[in-house]
C-alpha positions as CSV (number, residue, x, y, z in Angstrom):
1,M,-62.7,-99.3,-119.4
2,Q,-65.4,-96.8,-120.3
3,N,-66.5,-97.3,-123.9
4,I,-67.7,-100.9,-124.3
5,M,-68.8,-102.3,-127.6
6,V,-71.3,-105.1,-127.0
7,T,-71.5,-107.1,-130.2
8,G,-74.7,-109.1,-130.7
9,G,-76.2,-106.8,-128.1
10,A,-79.7,-106.9,-129.5
11,G,-79.9,-110.6,-128.8
12,F,-80.9,-112.5,-125.7
13,I,-77.8,-112.4,-123.4
14,G,-76.3,-109.4,-125.0
15,S,-79.3,-107.1,-124.4
16,N,-79.5,-108.2,-120.8
17,F,-75.8,-107.5,-120.4
18,A,-76.1,-104.1,-122.0
19,R,-79.0,-103.2,-119.7
20,M,-77.1,-104.5,-116.6
21,M,-73.9,-102.6,-117.4
22,L,-75.8,-99.3,-117.9
23,E,-77.5,-99.7,-114.6
24,K,-74.4,-100.9,-112.7
25,Y,-71.8,-98.4,-114.0
26,P,-72.9,-94.8,-114.3
27,D,-69.7,-93.8,-116.1
28,Y,-69.8,-96.4,-118.8
29,R,-71.0,-95.9,-122.3
30,I,-72.4,-98.9,-124.1
31,L,-72.5,-99.3,-127.8
32,V,-74.6,-102.2,-129.1
33,Y,-73.3,-103.4,-132.5
34,D,-75.6,-106.0,-134.1
35,K,-76.3,-107.4,-137.5
36,M,-80.0,-107.7,-136.7
37,T,-80.5,-111.2,-138.0
38,Y,-83.7,-113.0,-137.0
39,A,-82.5,-113.2,-133.4
40,G,-81.6,-109.6,-133.1
41,N,-84.6,-107.7,-131.9
42,P,-85.0,-103.9,-131.4
43,D,-87.7,-104.6,-128.8
44,N,-85.0,-106.1,-126.6
45,L,-83.5,-102.6,-126.3
46,L,-86.6,-100.5,-126.0
47,D,-86.1,-99.6,-122.3
48,I,-82.6,-98.4,-122.8
49,Q,-82.7,-96.8,-126.2
50,D,-83.2,-93.3,-124.8
51,N,-80.3,-93.6,-122.3
52,P,-77.8,-90.9,-123.2
53,R,-74.9,-93.4,-122.5
54,F,-76.3,-95.9,-125.0
55,S,-75.6,-96.0,-128.8
56,F,-76.6,-98.5,-131.5
57,V,-74.8,-99.4,-134.7
58,K,-76.2,-101.9,-137.2
59,G,-73.3,-104.0,-138.5
60,D,-71.8,-107.4,-139.1
61,I,-68.8,-108.5,-137.0
62,A,-67.4,-110.1,-140.2
63,D,-67.4,-106.7,-141.9
64,Q,-63.9,-105.5,-141.1
65,A,-64.3,-101.9,-142.5
66,R,-67.5,-101.4,-140.5
67,V,-66.0,-102.8,-137.3
68,D,-62.9,-100.6,-137.6
69,E,-64.8,-97.4,-138.3
70,T,-67.2,-98.1,-135.4
71,V,-64.3,-98.7,-133.0
72,K,-62.6,-95.5,-134.1
73,A,-65.8,-93.4,-134.2
74,Y,-66.9,-94.3,-130.7
75,G,-63.5,-94.5,-129.0
76,I,-64.1,-98.1,-128.1
77,D,-61.7,-99.5,-125.5
78,T,-63.3,-102.8,-124.8
79,I,-65.3,-105.4,-126.8
80,V,-67.5,-108.1,-125.3
81,N,-68.6,-110.4,-128.1
82,F,-72.0,-112.1,-127.9
83,A,-72.5,-112.0,-131.6
84,A,-72.9,-115.6,-132.9
85,E,-75.1,-118.0,-134.8
86,S,-76.1,-119.9,-131.7
87,H,-78.7,-122.6,-132.3
88,V,-77.5,-126.2,-132.7
89,D,-80.4,-127.3,-134.9
90,R,-79.8,-124.5,-137.3
91,S,-76.1,-125.3,-137.5
92,I,-77.0,-128.8,-138.5
93,D,-79.1,-127.4,-141.4
94,E,-76.8,-124.6,-142.5
95,P,-73.3,-124.8,-141.0
96,G,-71.7,-122.2,-143.3
97,G,-73.1,-119.2,-141.6
98,F,-71.8,-120.4,-138.3
99,I,-68.3,-120.6,-139.6
100,Q,-68.6,-117.1,-141.1
101,T,-69.8,-115.4,-137.9
102,D,-68.4,-117.5,-135.1
103,V,-64.9,-118.0,-136.5
104,Y,-64.2,-115.3,-139.1
105,G,-66.2,-112.7,-137.3
106,V,-64.2,-113.3,-134.1
107,Y,-61.0,-112.9,-136.2
108,V,-62.2,-109.5,-137.4
109,L,-62.9,-108.4,-133.8
110,L,-59.5,-109.7,-132.6
111,E,-57.8,-107.8,-135.4
112,A,-59.6,-104.6,-134.3
113,A,-58.5,-105.2,-130.6
114,R,-54.9,-105.7,-131.8
115,K,-54.8,-102.8,-134.2
116,F,-56.4,-100.2,-131.8
117,G,-54.8,-101.5,-128.6
118,L,-58.0,-102.2,-126.8
119,E,-57.9,-102.9,-123.0
120,R,-60.0,-106.0,-123.2
121,M,-61.6,-108.4,-125.7
122,L,-63.9,-110.9,-124.1
123,Q,-65.2,-113.8,-126.2
124,V,-68.4,-115.3,-124.9
125,S,-68.4,-119.0,-125.6
126,T,-70.3,-122.1,-124.4
127,D,-69.9,-125.2,-122.4
128,E,-70.8,-127.2,-125.5
129,V,-67.2,-127.0,-126.7
130,Y,-66.4,-129.7,-124.2
131,G,-68.8,-132.2,-125.9
132,A,-70.8,-134.7,-123.9
133,V,-69.7,-135.0,-120.3
134,L,-71.1,-138.2,-118.9
135,E,-69.4,-138.1,-115.6
136,G,-67.9,-135.3,-113.5
137,S,-67.6,-131.7,-114.6
138,S,-65.4,-130.0,-117.3
139,K,-62.5,-127.9,-116.2
140,E,-61.1,-125.1,-118.4
141,T,-58.0,-127.2,-119.1
142,D,-60.0,-130.1,-120.5
143,L,-59.8,-131.3,-124.1
144,L,-62.3,-129.7,-126.4
145,E,-64.5,-132.2,-128.2
146,P,-67.3,-130.2,-130.0
147,R,-69.9,-132.4,-131.7
148,S,-72.0,-130.0,-133.7
149,P,-71.1,-127.4,-136.3
150,Y,-72.3,-124.8,-133.7
151,S,-70.0,-125.9,-130.9
152,A,-67.1,-126.5,-133.3
153,S,-67.4,-122.9,-134.6
154,K,-67.5,-121.6,-131.0
155,A,-64.4,-123.6,-130.2
156,G,-62.7,-122.2,-133.3
157,G,-63.5,-118.6,-132.2
158,E,-62.2,-119.0,-128.7
159,L,-59.0,-120.8,-129.9
160,L,-58.3,-117.8,-132.1
161,A,-58.8,-115.5,-129.1
162,Q,-56.2,-117.5,-127.1
163,A,-53.8,-117.5,-130.0
164,Y,-54.0,-113.7,-130.3
165,Y,-53.1,-113.4,-126.6
166,V,-50.1,-115.7,-127.0
167,T,-48.9,-114.4,-130.4
168,Y,-49.7,-110.6,-130.2
169,G,-50.3,-110.0,-126.5
170,T,-53.9,-109.0,-127.2
171,P,-55.7,-108.9,-123.8
172,T,-58.3,-111.6,-124.5
173,L,-60.6,-113.4,-122.1
174,V,-63.0,-116.3,-122.7
175,T,-66.1,-117.4,-120.8
176,R,-67.8,-120.7,-121.3
177,G,-71.4,-120.4,-120.2
178,S,-73.9,-123.2,-119.4
179,N,-77.5,-123.2,-120.6
180,T,-78.9,-119.8,-120.0
181,Y,-82.6,-118.8,-119.6
182,G,-84.6,-115.7,-118.8
183,P,-86.5,-112.8,-120.5
184,Y,-85.9,-111.8,-124.2
185,Q,-84.8,-115.3,-125.3
186,Y,-85.7,-116.1,-128.9
187,P,-88.3,-118.9,-128.8
188,E,-86.3,-121.4,-130.9
189,K,-84.5,-122.4,-127.6
190,M,-86.0,-125.0,-125.4
191,L,-87.4,-123.0,-122.5
192,P,-89.1,-120.1,-124.3
193,L,-90.3,-122.5,-127.0
194,F,-91.9,-124.8,-124.5
195,I,-93.3,-122.0,-122.3
196,T,-94.9,-120.2,-125.3
197,N,-96.2,-123.4,-126.9
198,A,-97.8,-124.4,-123.6
199,I,-99.4,-121.0,-123.1
200,E,-101.0,-121.5,-126.5
201,D,-101.9,-125.1,-125.7
202,K,-99.7,-126.3,-128.6
203,P,-97.7,-129.5,-128.5
204,V,-94.3,-129.4,-126.7
205,P,-91.7,-131.2,-128.9
206,M,-89.4,-133.3,-126.7
207,Y,-86.3,-134.7,-128.3
208,G,-85.6,-138.4,-127.8
209,D,-86.4,-139.7,-124.3
210,G,-86.2,-136.3,-122.7
211,K,-83.4,-137.4,-120.3
212,Y,-80.7,-135.0,-121.7
213,V,-79.0,-133.2,-118.8
214,R,-78.2,-129.5,-118.9
215,D,-76.9,-127.0,-116.3
216,W,-79.3,-124.1,-116.1
217,M,-78.3,-120.5,-115.3
218,H,-80.4,-117.4,-115.2
219,V,-79.3,-114.8,-117.7
220,L,-78.5,-112.1,-115.0
221,D,-76.2,-114.6,-113.2
222,H,-74.5,-115.2,-116.5
223,C,-74.2,-111.5,-117.2
224,S,-72.7,-110.9,-113.7
225,G,-70.2,-113.6,-114.3
226,I,-69.1,-112.1,-117.6
227,D,-68.8,-108.7,-116.0
228,L,-66.6,-110.1,-113.2
229,V,-64.3,-111.8,-115.7
230,L,-64.2,-108.5,-117.6
231,Q,-63.2,-106.6,-114.5
232,K,-61.0,-109.1,-112.6
233,G,-60.1,-111.9,-115.0
234,E,-56.6,-112.6,-116.0
235,P,-55.9,-112.0,-119.8
236,G,-55.3,-115.2,-121.7
237,Q,-57.5,-117.2,-119.3
238,I,-60.8,-119.1,-119.7
239,Y,-63.5,-119.1,-117.1
240,N,-66.4,-121.5,-116.9
241,V,-69.7,-119.8,-115.9
242,G,-72.3,-122.4,-114.7
243,G,-75.5,-122.2,-112.6
244,G,-75.0,-125.5,-110.8
245,N,-78.5,-126.5,-111.6
246,E,-78.3,-129.8,-113.5
247,R,-81.7,-131.0,-114.6
248,E,-83.1,-133.5,-117.1
249,N,-85.1,-131.8,-119.9
250,I,-88.2,-133.8,-119.1
251,D,-88.1,-132.6,-115.4
252,V,-87.7,-129.0,-116.5
253,T,-90.7,-129.4,-118.9
254,Y,-92.8,-130.9,-116.1
255,Q,-92.0,-127.8,-114.0
256,V,-93.0,-125.4,-116.8
257,L,-96.3,-127.2,-117.3
258,E,-97.1,-127.2,-113.6
259,L,-96.3,-123.5,-113.3
260,L,-98.7,-122.8,-116.2
261,G,-101.4,-125.3,-115.0
262,K,-101.1,-127.3,-118.3
263,P,-101.4,-131.1,-118.7
264,R,-98.4,-133.3,-119.5
265,T,-100.3,-134.6,-122.5
266,L,-99.0,-131.6,-124.4
267,I,-95.6,-133.3,-124.5
268,N,-94.8,-135.0,-127.8
269,Y,-91.6,-137.1,-127.9
270,V,-90.1,-136.5,-131.3
271,Q,-87.2,-137.9,-133.4
272,D,-83.9,-136.9,-131.8
273,R,-81.5,-134.5,-133.5
274,P,-78.2,-135.9,-134.8
275,G,-75.2,-135.8,-132.4
276,H,-77.3,-134.8,-129.3
277,D,-74.9,-134.5,-126.3
278,R,-76.3,-136.4,-123.3
279,R,-75.0,-134.2,-120.6
280,Y,-73.0,-131.0,-119.9
281,S,-71.5,-129.9,-116.6
282,V,-68.8,-127.4,-115.8
283,D,-66.5,-126.9,-112.9
284,T,-66.8,-123.2,-111.8
285,A,-64.0,-123.1,-109.2
286,R,-61.9,-120.6,-111.2
287,I,-64.6,-118.0,-111.5
288,R,-65.8,-118.6,-107.9
289,A,-62.2,-117.8,-106.8
290,L,-62.8,-114.3,-108.3
291,G,-65.9,-113.9,-106.0
292,W,-68.7,-115.0,-108.3
293,L,-71.7,-117.0,-107.2
294,P,-75.0,-117.4,-109.0
295,Q,-77.7,-115.5,-107.0
296,K,-80.9,-116.9,-108.4
297,S,-82.2,-120.4,-107.6
298,F,-83.5,-122.4,-110.6
299,E,-87.0,-122.7,-109.0
300,D,-87.3,-118.9,-108.5
301,G,-85.7,-118.1,-111.9
302,L,-87.9,-120.5,-113.8
303,A,-91.1,-119.1,-112.1
304,E,-90.1,-115.6,-112.9
305,T,-89.3,-116.5,-116.5
306,V,-92.6,-118.3,-117.0
307,Q,-94.3,-115.2,-115.6
308,W,-92.4,-112.9,-117.9
309,Y,-93.4,-114.8,-121.1
310,T,-97.0,-115.0,-119.8
311,G,-97.0,-111.2,-119.3
312,N,-95.2,-110.2,-122.5
313,R,-97.1,-111.9,-125.3
314,W,-96.7,-108.7,-127.3
315,W,-93.0,-109.5,-127.5
316,W,-93.1,-113.1,-128.6
317,E,-96.4,-113.5,-130.5
318,K,-95.1,-111.4,-133.5
319,I,-91.8,-113.4,-133.5
320,K,-93.6,-116.7,-133.7
321,S,-95.8,-115.5,-136.6
322,G,-92.8,-114.4,-138.8
323,E,-89.7,-116.2,-139.9
324,F,-90.0,-118.4,-136.9
325,A,-93.2,-120.1,-138.3
326,D,-91.3,-121.4,-141.3
327,Y,-88.4,-122.6,-139.2
328,Y,-90.8,-124.3,-136.8
329,A,-92.6,-126.1,-139.5
330,R,-89.4,-127.3,-141.0
331,M,-87.8,-128.3,-137.7
332,Y,-90.7,-129.9,-135.8
333,E,-93.8,-130.4,-137.7
334,Q,-92.0,-132.6,-140.2
335,R,-90.2,-134.5,-137.5
336,K,-91.5,-137.9,-136.7
337,V,-93.5,-138.1,-133.5
338,L,-92.3,-141.1,-131.5
339,A,-95.0,-141.0,-128.8
340,K,-97.3,-138.7,-126.9
341,H,-96.9,-138.3,-123.2
342,E,-99.6,-140.2,-121.3
């Protein structure tokens, strides 16, 4: 491995991964390939854009000709696919784009990996493919029960990856990550939305009763897990990557408000979204056997994340004034407020 194509690398996890790989491996060349949708942000790559081992190509993973010419032109030997439509709420509104990118786009990348004999093709997936996990923790061998168009599309993509390994011998790997947080996360997701709203003294829209449980993992821990699977994972295998920090959404929100010195009265309980999974939890024994452990505690990671958004208003203020403003009005301002937090 030397020439790695990071698809979706201008997004949240992908940009953090590209940055980490350039710092960690002085012989690697990193090509970010990104369609630059609303969540792809050139600001995410500002600090690495002048690195001589970094390149950028604007392109859609569903564009086979563009993918093929890029793989050939840059001598790509490895693909790590972060490119995805990734927000559950948007998938409920507009599922078609999720199928196009998260399923057909993965097919295009797998075809490139097969045709050009790449060394690795790693598909970054999500713990949401397991569906709601009310007790215990999901193992990689468990039944997939996705409950939103987003999680169903991600399940479709990773099943294609496994099928290419079995059918063609394409050296595929799949990671299923838990809820990831940290710098450069587009503010439609819960933590950056709540942090930035609270900074501006705007209401924080809490779905339902706020007792949905998620396993939180810092983005750099997630990236290190993906890298370890890329280096040491067994082709054809799936690896859960989870932080081991299960928290109810309401408790996480209390922590955010406390860190910012804001009152709990900012919380508005709003009408829940359809098919909202109550709890996710993954068993990480398989990746731990490779030597991976998350390094950042949730308390430290959250405090650092709140500090980053507080200190980088230049990054998110312009995002929240653009396309995001229309999305937010459609998604939250028209949603029924059930109660205000006392």
